[in-house]
N, CA, C, O and CB atoms as a CASP TS submission, in Angstrom:
PFRMAT TS
TARGET T0000
AUTHOR 0000-0000-0000
METHOD Language model
MODEL 1
PARENT N/A
ATOM      1  N   MET     1      15.519  18.754 -12.629  1.00  0.00           N
ATOM      2  CA  MET     1      15.691  17.608 -13.554  1.00  0.00           C
ATOM      3  C   MET     1      16.671  17.997 -14.602  1.00  0.00           C
ATOM      4  O   MET     1      16.626  19.089 -15.169  1.00  0.00           O
ATOM      5  CB  MET     1      14.349  17.168 -14.206  1.00  0.00           C
ATOM      6  N   LYS     2      17.594  17.040 -14.856  1.00  0.00           N
ATOM      7  CA  LYS     2      18.701  17.213 -15.871  1.00  0.00           C
ATOM      8  C   LYS     2      18.378  16.349 -17.009  1.00  0.00           C
ATOM      9  O   LYS     2      18.183  15.145 -16.841  1.00  0.00           O
ATOM     10  CB  LYS     2      20.131  16.854 -15.308  1.00  0.00           C
ATOM     11  N   LEU     3      18.309  16.929 -18.203  1.00  0.00           N
ATOM     12  CA  LEU     3      18.134  16.149 -19.482  1.00  0.00           C
ATOM     13  C   LEU     3      19.404  15.352 -19.822  1.00  0.00           C
ATOM     14  O   LEU     3      20.518  15.878 -19.813  1.00  0.00           O
ATOM     15  CB  LEU     3      17.788  17.118 -20.684  1.00  0.00           C
ATOM     16  N   HIS     4      19.184  14.039 -20.128  1.00  0.00           N
ATOM     17  CA  HIS     4      20.361  13.260 -20.355  1.00  0.00           C
ATOM     18  C   HIS     4      20.757  13.308 -21.922  1.00  0.00           C
ATOM     19  O   HIS     4      21.918  13.533 -22.265  1.00  0.00           O
ATOM     20  CB  HIS     4      20.097  11.768 -19.849  1.00  0.00           C
ATOM     21  N   HIS     5      19.831  13.108 -22.746  1.00  0.00           N
ATOM     22  CA  HIS     5      20.078  13.210 -24.176  1.00  0.00           C
ATOM     23  C   HIS     5      18.790  13.585 -24.951  1.00  0.00           C
ATOM     24  O   HIS     5      17.689  13.614 -24.401  1.00  0.00           O
ATOM     25  CB  HIS     5      20.649  11.881 -24.700  1.00  0.00           C
ATOM     26  N   ILE     6      18.993  13.872 -26.266  1.00  0.00           N
ATOM     27  CA  ILE     6      17.898  14.180 -27.190  1.00  0.00           C
ATOM     28  C   ILE     6      17.859  13.183 -28.267  1.00  0.00           C
ATOM     29  O   ILE     6      18.857  13.009 -28.966  1.00  0.00           O
ATOM     30  CB  ILE     6      18.027  15.559 -27.775  1.00  0.00           C
ATOM     31  N   GLY     7      16.768  12.512 -28.453  1.00  0.00           N
ATOM     32  CA  GLY     7      16.780  11.544 -29.589  1.00  0.00           C
ATOM     33  C   GLY     7      16.110  12.172 -30.848  1.00  0.00           C
ATOM     34  O   GLY     7      15.211  13.011 -30.784  1.00  0.00           O
ATOM     35  N   TYR     8      16.641  11.679 -31.994  1.00  0.00           N
ATOM     36  CA  TYR     8      16.223  12.113 -33.265  1.00  0.00           C
ATOM     37  C   TYR     8      15.860  10.870 -34.143  1.00  0.00           C
ATOM     38  O   TYR     8      16.689   9.986 -34.362  1.00  0.00           O
ATOM     39  CB  TYR     8      17.325  12.976 -33.907  1.00  0.00           C
ATOM     40  N   ALA     9      14.687  10.843 -34.595  1.00  0.00           N
ATOM     41  CA  ALA     9      14.289   9.731 -35.607  1.00  0.00           C
ATOM     42  C   ALA     9      14.884  10.173 -36.912  1.00  0.00           C
ATOM     43  O   ALA     9      14.670  11.294 -37.373  1.00  0.00           O
ATOM     44  CB  ALA     9      12.635   9.513 -35.760  1.00  0.00           C
ATOM     45  N   VAL    10      15.667   9.233 -37.522  1.00  0.00           N
ATOM     46  CA  VAL    10      16.358   9.557 -38.827  1.00  0.00           C
ATOM     47  C   VAL    10      16.096   8.481 -39.787  1.00  0.00           C
ATOM     48  O   VAL    10      15.845   7.347 -39.379  1.00  0.00           O
ATOM     49  CB  VAL    10      17.892   9.738 -38.665  1.00  0.00           C
ATOM     50  N   GLY    11      16.139   8.780 -41.113  1.00  0.00           N
ATOM     51  CA  GLY    11      15.923   7.746 -42.101  1.00  0.00           C
ATOM     52  C   GLY    11      17.208   6.846 -42.362  1.00  0.00           C
ATOM     53  O   GLY    11      17.156   5.682 -42.757  1.00  0.00           O
ATOM     54  N   ASP    12      18.360   7.551 -42.086  1.00  0.00           N
ATOM     55  CA  ASP    12      19.606   6.911 -42.352  1.00  0.00           C
ATOM     56  C   ASP    12      20.698   7.478 -41.395  1.00  0.00           C
ATOM     57  O   ASP    12      21.018   8.666 -41.440  1.00  0.00           O
ATOM     58  CB  ASP    12      19.993   7.104 -43.840  1.00  0.00           C
ATOM     59  N   ILE    13      21.253   6.600 -40.540  1.00  0.00           N
ATOM     60  CA  ILE    13      22.221   7.006 -39.487  1.00  0.00           C
ATOM     61  C   ILE    13      23.410   7.577 -40.166  1.00  0.00           C
ATOM     62  O   ILE    13      23.837   8.663 -39.774  1.00  0.00           O
ATOM     63  CB  ILE    13      22.639   5.814 -38.563  1.00  0.00           C
ATOM     64  N   GLU    14      23.981   6.957 -41.138  1.00  0.00           N
ATOM     65  CA  GLU    14      25.255   7.516 -41.644  1.00  0.00           C
ATOM     66  C   GLU    14      25.067   8.850 -42.276  1.00  0.00           C
ATOM     67  O   GLU    14      25.965   9.670 -42.088  1.00  0.00           O
ATOM     68  CB  GLU    14      25.894   6.587 -42.641  1.00  0.00           C
ATOM     69  N   THR    15      24.066   9.186 -42.979  1.00  0.00           N
ATOM     70  CA  THR    15      23.784  10.534 -43.569  1.00  0.00           C
ATOM     71  C   THR    15      23.640  11.536 -42.395  1.00  0.00           C
ATOM     72  O   THR    15      24.247  12.607 -42.380  1.00  0.00           O
ATOM     73  CB  THR    15      22.434  10.515 -44.487  1.00  0.00           C
ATOM     74  N   SER    16      22.826  11.139 -41.440  1.00  0.00           N
ATOM     75  CA  SER    16      22.582  12.130 -40.224  1.00  0.00           C
ATOM     76  C   SER    16      23.871  12.213 -39.500  1.00  0.00           C
ATOM     77  O   SER    16      24.151  13.319 -39.037  1.00  0.00           O
ATOM     78  CB  SER    16      21.387  11.631 -39.168  1.00  0.00           C
ATOM     79  N   GLU    17      24.674  11.275 -39.327  1.00  0.00           N
ATOM     80  CA  GLU    17      25.953  11.377 -38.593  1.00  0.00           C
ATOM     81  C   GLU    17      26.831  12.439 -39.277  1.00  0.00           C
ATOM     82  O   GLU    17      27.470  13.246 -38.602  1.00  0.00           O
ATOM     83  CB  GLU    17      26.700   9.975 -38.545  1.00  0.00           C
ATOM     84  N   ARG    18      26.856  12.433 -40.522  1.00  0.00           N
ATOM     85  CA  ARG    18      27.686  13.362 -41.254  1.00  0.00           C
ATOM     86  C   ARG    18      27.167  14.847 -41.046  1.00  0.00           C
ATOM     87  O   ARG    18      27.941  15.800 -40.955  1.00  0.00           O
ATOM     88  CB  ARG    18      27.690  12.966 -42.782  1.00  0.00           C
ATOM     89  N   GLY    19      25.846  14.952 -40.981  1.00  0.00           N
ATOM     90  CA  GLY    19      25.248  16.312 -40.763  1.00  0.00           C
ATOM     91  C   GLY    19      25.519  16.693 -39.329  1.00  0.00           C
ATOM     92  O   GLY    19      25.855  17.856 -39.109  1.00  0.00           O
ATOM     93  N   PHE    20      25.418  15.896 -38.397  1.00  0.00           N
ATOM     94  CA  PHE    20      25.713  16.361 -36.922  1.00  0.00           C
ATOM     95  C   PHE    20      27.223  16.414 -36.776  1.00  0.00           C
ATOM     96  O   PHE    20      27.673  17.180 -35.924  1.00  0.00           O
ATOM     97  CB  PHE    20      25.070  15.324 -35.763  1.00  0.00           C
ATOM     98  N   ALA    21      28.033  15.710 -37.486  1.00  0.00           N
ATOM     99  CA  ALA    21      29.450  15.872 -37.316  1.00  0.00           C
ATOM    100  C   ALA    21      29.886  17.318 -37.830  1.00  0.00           C
ATOM    101  O   ALA    21      30.759  17.945 -37.229  1.00  0.00           O
ATOM    102  CB  ALA    21      30.210  14.715 -38.096  1.00  0.00           C
ATOM    103  N   ALA    22      29.277  17.805 -38.913  1.00  0.00           N
ATOM    104  CA  ALA    22      29.455  19.149 -39.358  1.00  0.00           C
ATOM    105  C   ALA    22      29.074  20.190 -38.347  1.00  0.00           C
ATOM    106  O   ALA    22      29.541  21.327 -38.422  1.00  0.00           O
ATOM    107  CB  ALA    22      28.702  19.356 -40.564  1.00  0.00           C
ATOM    108  N   LEU    23      28.262  19.841 -37.431  1.00  0.00           N
ATOM    109  CA  LEU    23      27.862  20.803 -36.325  1.00  0.00           C
ATOM    110  C   LEU    23      28.767  20.595 -35.014  1.00  0.00           C
ATOM    111  O   LEU    23      28.532  21.240 -33.992  1.00  0.00           O
ATOM    112  CB  LEU    23      26.276  20.572 -35.946  1.00  0.00           C
ATOM    113  N   GLY    24      29.710  19.752 -35.086  1.00  0.00           N
ATOM    114  CA  GLY    24      30.576  19.450 -34.049  1.00  0.00           C
ATOM    115  C   GLY    24      30.404  18.237 -33.163  1.00  0.00           C
ATOM    116  O   GLY    24      31.142  18.050 -32.196  1.00  0.00           O
ATOM    117  N   PHE    25      29.418  17.408 -33.499  1.00  0.00           N
ATOM    118  CA  PHE    25      29.168  16.132 -32.787  1.00  0.00           C
ATOM    119  C   PHE    25      30.154  15.099 -33.180  1.00  0.00           C
ATOM    120  O   PHE    25      30.569  15.040 -34.337  1.00  0.00           O
ATOM    121  CB  PHE    25      27.773  15.613 -33.053  1.00  0.00           C
ATOM    122  N   LYS    26      30.548  14.271 -32.239  1.00  0.00           N
ATOM    123  CA  LYS    26      31.431  13.086 -32.517  1.00  0.00           C
ATOM    124  C   LYS    26      30.702  11.791 -32.023  1.00  0.00           C
ATOM    125  O   LYS    26      29.963  11.761 -31.039  1.00  0.00           O
ATOM    126  CB  LYS    26      32.877  13.249 -31.771  1.00  0.00           C
ATOM    127  N   ARG    27      30.987  10.773 -32.790  1.00  0.00           N
ATOM    128  CA  ARG    27      30.440   9.434 -32.500  1.00  0.00           C
ATOM    129  C   ARG    27      30.857   8.960 -31.146  1.00  0.00           C
ATOM    130  O   ARG    27      32.031   9.074 -30.796  1.00  0.00           O
ATOM    131  CB  ARG    27      30.881   8.427 -33.543  1.00  0.00           C
ATOM    132  N   ASP    28      29.924   8.420 -30.347  1.00  0.00           N
ATOM    133  CA  ASP    28      30.239   7.721 -29.067  1.00  0.00           C
ATOM    134  C   ASP    28      30.018   6.307 -29.329  1.00  0.00           C
ATOM    135  O   ASP    28      28.937   5.814 -29.007  1.00  0.00           O
ATOM    136  CB  ASP    28      29.378   8.206 -27.849  1.00  0.00           C
ATOM    137  N   GLY    29      31.020   5.525 -29.938  1.00  0.00           N
ATOM    138  CA  GLY    29      30.863   4.148 -30.208  1.00  0.00           C
ATOM    139  C   GLY    29      30.237   3.876 -31.513  1.00  0.00           C
ATOM    140  O   GLY    29      29.988   4.808 -32.278  1.00  0.00           O
ATOM    141  N   ALA    30      29.966   2.638 -31.817  1.00  0.00           N
ATOM    142  CA  ALA    30      29.416   2.250 -33.096  1.00  0.00           C
ATOM    143  C   ALA    30      27.908   2.093 -33.080  1.00  0.00           C
ATOM    144  O   ALA    30      27.322   1.888 -32.017  1.00  0.00           O
ATOM    145  CB  ALA    30      30.038   0.986 -33.541  1.00  0.00           C
ATOM    146  N   PRO    31      27.246   2.189 -34.276  1.00  0.00           N
ATOM    147  CA  PRO    31      25.834   1.989 -34.203  1.00  0.00           C
ATOM    148  C   PRO    31      25.434   0.592 -33.727  1.00  0.00           C
ATOM    149  O   PRO    31      26.092  -0.395 -34.056  1.00  0.00           O
ATOM    150  CB  PRO    31      25.245   2.255 -35.522  1.00  0.00           C
ATOM    151  N   THR    32      24.408   0.523 -32.990  1.00  0.00           N
ATOM    152  CA  THR    32      23.934  -0.736 -32.330  1.00  0.00           C
ATOM    153  C   THR    32      22.492  -0.939 -32.685  1.00  0.00           C
ATOM    154  O   THR    32      21.646  -0.046 -32.630  1.00  0.00           O
ATOM    155  CB  THR    32      24.106  -0.688 -30.762  1.00  0.00           C
ATOM    156  N   GLU    33      22.253  -2.292 -33.088  1.00  0.00           N
ATOM    157  CA  GLU    33      20.803  -2.605 -33.327  1.00  0.00           C
ATOM    158  C   GLU    33      20.084  -3.036 -32.017  1.00  0.00           C
ATOM    159  O   GLU    33      20.613  -3.780 -31.191  1.00  0.00           O
ATOM    160  CB  GLU    33      20.667  -3.757 -34.405  1.00  0.00           C
ATOM    161  N   ASP    34      18.855  -2.518 -31.892  1.00  0.00           N
ATOM    162  CA  ASP    34      18.020  -2.925 -30.828  1.00  0.00           C
ATOM    163  C   ASP    34      16.877  -3.650 -31.431  1.00  0.00           C
ATOM    164  O   ASP    34      15.883  -3.041 -31.829  1.00  0.00           O
ATOM    165  CB  ASP    34      17.571  -1.762 -29.979  1.00  0.00           C
ATOM    166  N   GLU    35      16.987  -4.847 -31.502  1.00  0.00           N
ATOM    167  CA  GLU    35      15.976  -5.753 -32.111  1.00  0.00           C
ATOM    168  C   GLU    35      14.714  -5.675 -31.382  1.00  0.00           C
ATOM    169  O   GLU    35      13.690  -5.889 -32.031  1.00  0.00           O
ATOM    170  CB  GLU    35      16.440  -7.187 -32.139  1.00  0.00           C
ATOM    171  N   ARG    36      14.619  -5.403 -30.134  1.00  0.00           N
ATOM    172  CA  ARG    36      13.402  -5.311 -29.461  1.00  0.00           C
ATOM    173  C   ARG    36      12.485  -4.189 -29.835  1.00  0.00           C
ATOM    174  O   ARG    36      11.257  -4.274 -29.817  1.00  0.00           O
ATOM    175  CB  ARG    36      13.667  -5.241 -28.129  1.00  0.00           C
ATOM    176  N   ARG    37      13.206  -3.082 -30.190  1.00  0.00           N
ATOM    177  CA  ARG    37      12.530  -1.892 -30.690  1.00  0.00           C
ATOM    178  C   ARG    37      12.550  -1.691 -32.159  1.00  0.00           C
ATOM    179  O   ARG    37      12.038  -0.706 -32.690  1.00  0.00           O
ATOM    180  CB  ARG    37      13.095  -0.740 -30.086  1.00  0.00           C
ATOM    181  N   ASN    38      13.175  -2.681 -32.834  1.00  0.00           N
ATOM    182  CA  ASN    38      13.305  -2.576 -34.268  1.00  0.00           C
ATOM    183  C   ASN    38      14.023  -1.357 -34.846  1.00  0.00           C
ATOM    184  O   ASN    38      13.687  -0.838 -35.911  1.00  0.00           O
ATOM    185  CB  ASN    38      12.006  -2.620 -34.820  1.00  0.00           C
ATOM    186  N   VAL    39      15.076  -0.910 -34.044  1.00  0.00           N
ATOM    187  CA  VAL    39      15.796   0.220 -34.544  1.00  0.00           C
ATOM    188  C   VAL    39      17.282   0.031 -34.437  1.00  0.00           C
ATOM    189  O   VAL    39      17.754  -0.842 -33.710  1.00  0.00           O
ATOM    190  CB  VAL    39      15.386   1.443 -33.828  1.00  0.00           C
ATOM    191  N   ARG    40      18.004   0.824 -35.137  1.00  0.00           N
ATOM    192  CA  ARG    40      19.444   1.034 -34.948  1.00  0.00           C
ATOM    193  C   ARG    40      19.767   2.344 -34.362  1.00  0.00           C
ATOM    194  O   ARG    40      19.224   3.335 -34.850  1.00  0.00           O
ATOM    195  CB  ARG    40      20.162   0.901 -36.218  1.00  0.00           C
ATOM    196  N   ILE    41      20.598   2.476 -33.357  1.00  0.00           N
ATOM    197  CA  ILE    41      20.919   3.613 -32.654  1.00  0.00           C
ATOM    198  C   ILE    41      22.400   4.005 -32.755  1.00  0.00           C
ATOM    199  O   ILE    41      23.279   3.154 -32.887  1.00  0.00           O
ATOM    200  CB  ILE    41      20.528   3.421 -31.293  1.00  0.00           C
ATOM    201  N   LEU    42      22.643   5.294 -32.689  1.00  0.00           N
ATOM    202  CA  LEU    42      23.996   5.787 -32.568  1.00  0.00           C
ATOM    203  C   LEU    42      23.979   7.083 -31.584  1.00  0.00           C
ATOM    204  O   LEU    42      23.236   8.042 -31.790  1.00  0.00           O
ATOM    205  CB  LEU    42      24.583   6.143 -34.057  1.00  0.00           C
ATOM    206  N   PHE    43      24.855   7.004 -30.529  1.00  0.00           N
ATOM    207  CA  PHE    43      24.992   8.107 -29.772  1.00  0.00           C
ATOM    208  C   PHE    43      26.051   9.080 -30.232  1.00  0.00           C
ATOM    209  O   PHE    43      27.051   8.636 -30.794  1.00  0.00           O
ATOM    210  CB  PHE    43      25.221   7.703 -28.491  1.00  0.00           C
ATOM    211  N   MET    44      25.912  10.304 -30.044  1.00  0.00           N
ATOM    212  CA  MET    44      26.993  11.280 -30.518  1.00  0.00           C
ATOM    213  C   MET    44      26.933  12.404 -29.412  1.00  0.00           C
ATOM    214  O   MET    44      25.907  12.642 -28.773  1.00  0.00           O
ATOM    215  CB  MET    44      26.699  11.906 -32.129  1.00  0.00           C
ATOM    216  N   SER    45      28.113  13.065 -29.247  1.00  0.00           N
ATOM    217  CA  SER    45      28.211  14.160 -28.285  1.00  0.00           C
ATOM    218  C   SER    45      28.984  15.270 -28.758  1.00  0.00           C
ATOM    219  O   SER    45      29.841  15.099 -29.626  1.00  0.00           O
ATOM    220  CB  SER    45      28.772  13.722 -27.051  1.00  0.00           C
ATOM    221  N   SER    46      28.737  16.460 -28.228  1.00  0.00           N
ATOM    222  CA  SER    46      29.433  17.703 -28.580  1.00  0.00           C
ATOM    223  C   SER    46      30.459  18.043 -27.487  1.00  0.00           C
ATOM    224  O   SER    46      30.394  17.462 -26.403  1.00  0.00           O
ATOM    225  CB  SER    46      28.412  18.878 -28.765  1.00  0.00           C
ATOM    226  N   LEU    47      31.367  18.930 -27.725  1.00  0.00           N
ATOM    227  CA  LEU    47      32.276  19.351 -26.807  1.00  0.00           C
ATOM    228  C   LEU    47      31.663  19.929 -25.605  1.00  0.00           C
ATOM    229  O   LEU    47      32.332  19.913 -24.572  1.00  0.00           O
ATOM    230  CB  LEU    47      33.138  20.242 -27.392  1.00  0.00           C
ATOM    231  N   ASP    48      30.423  20.462 -25.593  1.00  0.00           N
ATOM    232  CA  ASP    48      29.860  21.072 -24.452  1.00  0.00           C
ATOM    233  C   ASP    48      29.100  20.067 -23.679  1.00  0.00           C
ATOM    234  O   ASP    48      28.448  20.411 -22.694  1.00  0.00           O
ATOM    235  CB  ASP    48      29.007  22.214 -24.821  1.00  0.00           C
ATOM    236  N   GLY    49      29.152  18.863 -24.073  1.00  0.00           N
ATOM    237  CA  GLY    49      28.581  17.781 -23.296  1.00  0.00           C
ATOM    238  C   GLY    49      27.075  17.330 -23.746  1.00  0.00           C
ATOM    239  O   GLY    49      26.486  16.416 -23.169  1.00  0.00           O
ATOM    240  N   THR    50      26.532  18.036 -24.798  1.00  0.00           N
ATOM    241  CA  THR    50      25.231  17.716 -25.256  1.00  0.00           C
ATOM    242  C   THR    50      25.317  16.244 -25.965  1.00  0.00           C
ATOM    243  O   THR    50      26.187  15.947 -26.784  1.00  0.00           O
ATOM    244  CB  THR    50      24.707  18.891 -26.264  1.00  0.00           C
ATOM    245  N   ILE    51      24.368  15.448 -25.560  1.00  0.00           N
ATOM    246  CA  ILE    51      24.352  14.003 -26.171  1.00  0.00           C
ATOM    247  C   ILE    51      23.071  13.928 -26.986  1.00  0.00           C
ATOM    248  O   ILE    51      21.996  14.387 -26.599  1.00  0.00           O
ATOM    249  CB  ILE    51      24.376  12.776 -25.000  1.00  0.00           C
ATOM    250  N   ILE    52      23.272  13.310 -28.148  1.00  0.00           N
ATOM    251  CA  ILE    52      22.132  13.047 -29.035  1.00  0.00           C
ATOM    252  C   ILE    52      22.099  11.564 -29.346  1.00  0.00           C
ATOM    253  O   ILE    52      23.125  10.887 -29.267  1.00  0.00           O
ATOM    254  CB  ILE    52      22.221  13.890 -30.352  1.00  0.00           C
ATOM    255  N   GLU    53      20.951  11.065 -29.691  1.00  0.00           N
ATOM    256  CA  GLU    53      20.727   9.652 -29.935  1.00  0.00           C
ATOM    257  C   GLU    53      20.087   9.695 -31.358  1.00  0.00           C
ATOM    258  O   GLU    53      18.998  10.252 -31.501  1.00  0.00           O
ATOM    259  CB  GLU    53      19.768   8.921 -28.772  1.00  0.00           C
ATOM    260  N   LEU    54      20.729   9.126 -32.405  1.00  0.00           N
ATOM    261  CA  LEU    54      20.077   8.935 -33.714  1.00  0.00           C
ATOM    262  C   LEU    54      19.380   7.571 -33.827  1.00  0.00           C
ATOM    263  O   LEU    54      20.028   6.543 -33.628  1.00  0.00           O
ATOM    264  CB  LEU    54      21.110   9.075 -34.837  1.00  0.00           C
ATOM    265  N   VAL    55      18.187   7.540 -34.115  1.00  0.00           N
ATOM    266  CA  VAL    55      17.357   6.396 -34.115  1.00  0.00           C
ATOM    267  C   VAL    55      16.804   6.087 -35.555  1.00  0.00           C
ATOM    268  O   VAL    55      15.941   6.781 -36.092  1.00  0.00           O
ATOM    269  CB  VAL    55      16.225   6.610 -33.117  1.00  0.00           C
ATOM    270  N   GLU    56      17.355   5.031 -36.102  1.00  0.00           N
ATOM    271  CA  GLU    56      16.930   4.617 -37.438  1.00  0.00           C
ATOM    272  C   GLU    56      16.069   3.344 -37.446  1.00  0.00           C
ATOM    273  O   GLU    56      16.468   2.363 -36.819  1.00  0.00           O
ATOM    274  CB  GLU    56      18.143   4.402 -38.300  1.00  0.00           C
ATOM    275  N   PRO    57      14.967   3.308 -38.090  1.00  0.00           N
ATOM    276  CA  PRO    57      14.098   2.059 -38.166  1.00  0.00           C
ATOM    277  C   PRO    57      14.757   1.014 -38.857  1.00  0.00           C
ATOM    278  O   PRO    57      15.371   1.255 -39.897  1.00  0.00           O
ATOM    279  CB  PRO    57      12.790   2.293 -38.844  1.00  0.00           C
ATOM    280  N   LEU    58      14.681  -0.225 -38.333  1.00  0.00           N
ATOM    281  CA  LEU    58      15.202  -1.381 -39.050  1.00  0.00           C
ATOM    282  C   LEU    58      14.116  -1.970 -40.075  1.00  0.00           C
ATOM    283  O   LEU    58      14.442  -2.606 -41.077  1.00  0.00           O
ATOM    284  CB  LEU    58      15.642  -2.485 -37.993  1.00  0.00           C
ATOM    285  N   ASN    59      12.865  -1.706 -39.737  1.00  0.00           N
ATOM    286  CA  ASN    59      11.729  -2.152 -40.684  1.00  0.00           C
ATOM    287  C   ASN    59      10.522  -1.296 -40.360  1.00  0.00           C
ATOM    288  O   ASN    59      10.551  -0.404 -39.512  1.00  0.00           O
ATOM    289  CB  ASN    59      11.348  -3.749 -40.517  1.00  0.00           C
ATOM    290  N   GLU    60       9.521  -1.599 -41.040  1.00  0.00           N
ATOM    291  CA  GLU    60       8.179  -0.917 -40.893  1.00  0.00           C
ATOM    292  C   GLU    60       7.512  -0.962 -39.589  1.00  0.00           C
ATOM    293  O   GLU    60       6.635  -0.151 -39.295  1.00  0.00           O
ATOM    294  CB  GLU    60       7.254  -1.467 -41.814  1.00  0.00           C
ATOM    295  N   ASN    61       7.898  -1.872 -38.817  1.00  0.00           N
ATOM    296  CA  ASN    61       7.318  -2.098 -37.477  1.00  0.00           C
ATOM    297  C   ASN    61       7.963  -1.200 -36.277  1.00  0.00           C
ATOM    298  O   ASN    61       7.514  -1.162 -35.132  1.00  0.00           O
ATOM    299  CB  ASN    61       7.500  -3.622 -37.145  1.00  0.00           C
ATOM    300  N   ALA    62       9.069  -0.506 -36.741  1.00  0.00           N
ATOM    301  CA  ALA    62       9.720   0.221 -35.657  1.00  0.00           C
ATOM    302  C   ALA    62       8.855   1.472 -35.213  1.00  0.00           C
ATOM    303  O   ALA    62       8.208   2.129 -36.028  1.00  0.00           O
ATOM    304  CB  ALA    62      11.158   0.673 -36.123  1.00  0.00           C
ATOM    305  N   PRO    63       8.894   1.742 -33.897  1.00  0.00           N
ATOM    306  CA  PRO    63       8.042   2.789 -33.428  1.00  0.00           C
ATOM    307  C   PRO    63       8.374   4.113 -33.973  1.00  0.00           C
ATOM    308  O   PRO    63       7.497   4.976 -33.924  1.00  0.00           O
ATOM    309  CB  PRO    63       8.072   2.848 -32.009  1.00  0.00           C
ATOM    310  N   VAL    64       9.557   4.402 -34.502  1.00  0.00           N
ATOM    311  CA  VAL    64       9.860   5.691 -35.022  1.00  0.00           C
ATOM    312  C   VAL    64       9.442   5.841 -36.536  1.00  0.00           C
ATOM    313  O   VAL    64       9.696   6.901 -37.109  1.00  0.00           O
ATOM    314  CB  VAL    64      11.350   5.947 -34.839  1.00  0.00           C
ATOM    315  N   VAL    65       8.850   4.877 -37.158  1.00  0.00           N
ATOM    316  CA  VAL    65       8.381   5.084 -38.533  1.00  0.00           C
ATOM    317  C   VAL    65       7.230   6.198 -38.578  1.00  0.00           C
ATOM    318  O   VAL    65       7.121   6.988 -39.515  1.00  0.00           O
ATOM    319  CB  VAL    65       7.851   3.690 -39.125  1.00  0.00           C
ATOM    320  N   GLY    66       6.475   6.176 -37.584  1.00  0.00           N
ATOM    321  CA  GLY    66       5.333   7.273 -37.650  1.00  0.00           C
ATOM    322  C   GLY    66       5.994   8.687 -37.509  1.00  0.00           C
ATOM    323  O   GLY    66       5.590   9.649 -38.162  1.00  0.00           O
ATOM    324  N   SER    67       7.066   8.761 -36.593  1.00  0.00           N
ATOM    325  CA  SER    67       7.672  10.075 -36.506  1.00  0.00           C
ATOM    326  C   SER    67       8.335  10.538 -37.822  1.00  0.00           C
ATOM    327  O   SER    67       8.284  11.723 -38.152  1.00  0.00           O
ATOM    328  CB  SER    67       8.688  10.074 -35.401  1.00  0.00           C
ATOM    329  N   LEU    68       8.928   9.649 -38.539  1.00  0.00           N
ATOM    330  CA  LEU    68       9.567   9.954 -39.760  1.00  0.00           C
ATOM    331  C   LEU    68       8.522  10.414 -40.820  1.00  0.00           C
ATOM    332  O   LEU    68       8.760  11.371 -41.556  1.00  0.00           O
ATOM    333  CB  LEU    68      10.356   8.741 -40.238  1.00  0.00           C
ATOM    334  N   ALA    69       7.390   9.727 -40.878  1.00  0.00           N
ATOM    335  CA  ALA    69       6.372  10.082 -41.848  1.00  0.00           C
ATOM    336  C   ALA    69       5.739  11.402 -41.468  1.00  0.00           C
ATOM    337  O   ALA    69       5.323  12.134 -42.367  1.00  0.00           O
ATOM    338  CB  ALA    69       5.311   8.987 -41.950  1.00  0.00           C
ATOM    339  N   THR    70       5.636  11.765 -40.170  1.00  0.00           N
ATOM    340  CA  THR    70       5.140  13.038 -39.805  1.00  0.00           C
ATOM    341  C   THR    70       6.160  14.092 -40.234  1.00  0.00           C
ATOM    342  O   THR    70       5.757  15.141 -40.738  1.00  0.00           O
ATOM    343  CB  THR    70       4.851  13.098 -38.305  1.00  0.00           C
ATOM    344  N   GLN    71       7.460  13.861 -40.056  1.00  0.00           N
ATOM    345  CA  GLN    71       8.515  14.821 -40.401  1.00  0.00           C
ATOM    346  C   GLN    71       8.523  15.034 -41.934  1.00  0.00           C
ATOM    347  O   GLN    71       8.983  16.090 -42.369  1.00  0.00           O
ATOM    348  CB  GLN    71       9.924  14.311 -39.893  1.00  0.00           C
ATOM    349  N   ARG    72       8.093  14.193 -42.689  1.00  0.00           N
ATOM    350  CA  ARG    72       8.156  14.232 -44.162  1.00  0.00           C
ATOM    351  C   ARG    72       6.782  14.746 -44.679  1.00  0.00           C
ATOM    352  O   ARG    72       6.573  14.944 -45.876  1.00  0.00           O
ATOM    353  CB  ARG    72       8.505  12.778 -44.768  1.00  0.00           C
ATOM    354  N   GLY    73       5.851  14.952 -43.695  1.00  0.00           N
ATOM    355  CA  GLY    73       4.476  15.448 -44.108  1.00  0.00           C
ATOM    356  C   GLY    73       3.673  14.396 -44.795  1.00  0.00           C
ATOM    357  O   GLY    73       2.810  14.684 -45.624  1.00  0.00           O
ATOM    358  N   VAL    74       3.963  13.173 -44.445  1.00  0.00           N
ATOM    359  CA  VAL    74       3.099  12.006 -45.026  1.00  0.00           C
ATOM    360  C   VAL    74       1.898  11.733 -44.178  1.00  0.00           C
ATOM    361  O   VAL    74       0.805  11.471 -44.680  1.00  0.00           O
ATOM    362  CB  VAL    74       3.927  10.658 -45.134  1.00  0.00           C
ATOM    363  N   ALA    75       2.115  11.797 -42.856  1.00  0.00           N
ATOM    364  CA  ALA    75       1.024  11.514 -41.922  1.00  0.00           C
ATOM    365  C   ALA    75      -0.005  12.636 -41.719  1.00  0.00           C
ATOM    366  O   ALA    75      -0.952  12.474 -40.949  1.00  0.00           O
ATOM    367  CB  ALA    75       1.606  11.177 -40.617  1.00  0.00           C
TER
END
């Protein structure tokens, strides 16, 4: 099985994009809103072909809100 990409729940796409850019990742298109999942997403890739997906909640109903709370030690 080949892994296609790794998703990261982030609080702010622009801030996270700068961090991953410093690691050599480049944007693959513009951020896109997925209203069905209540998130905004941005794909980025590195020179070695690694693809990441940054996932930012649009509101408190987004499924990634719980992941962000856990990362921050709130949950």
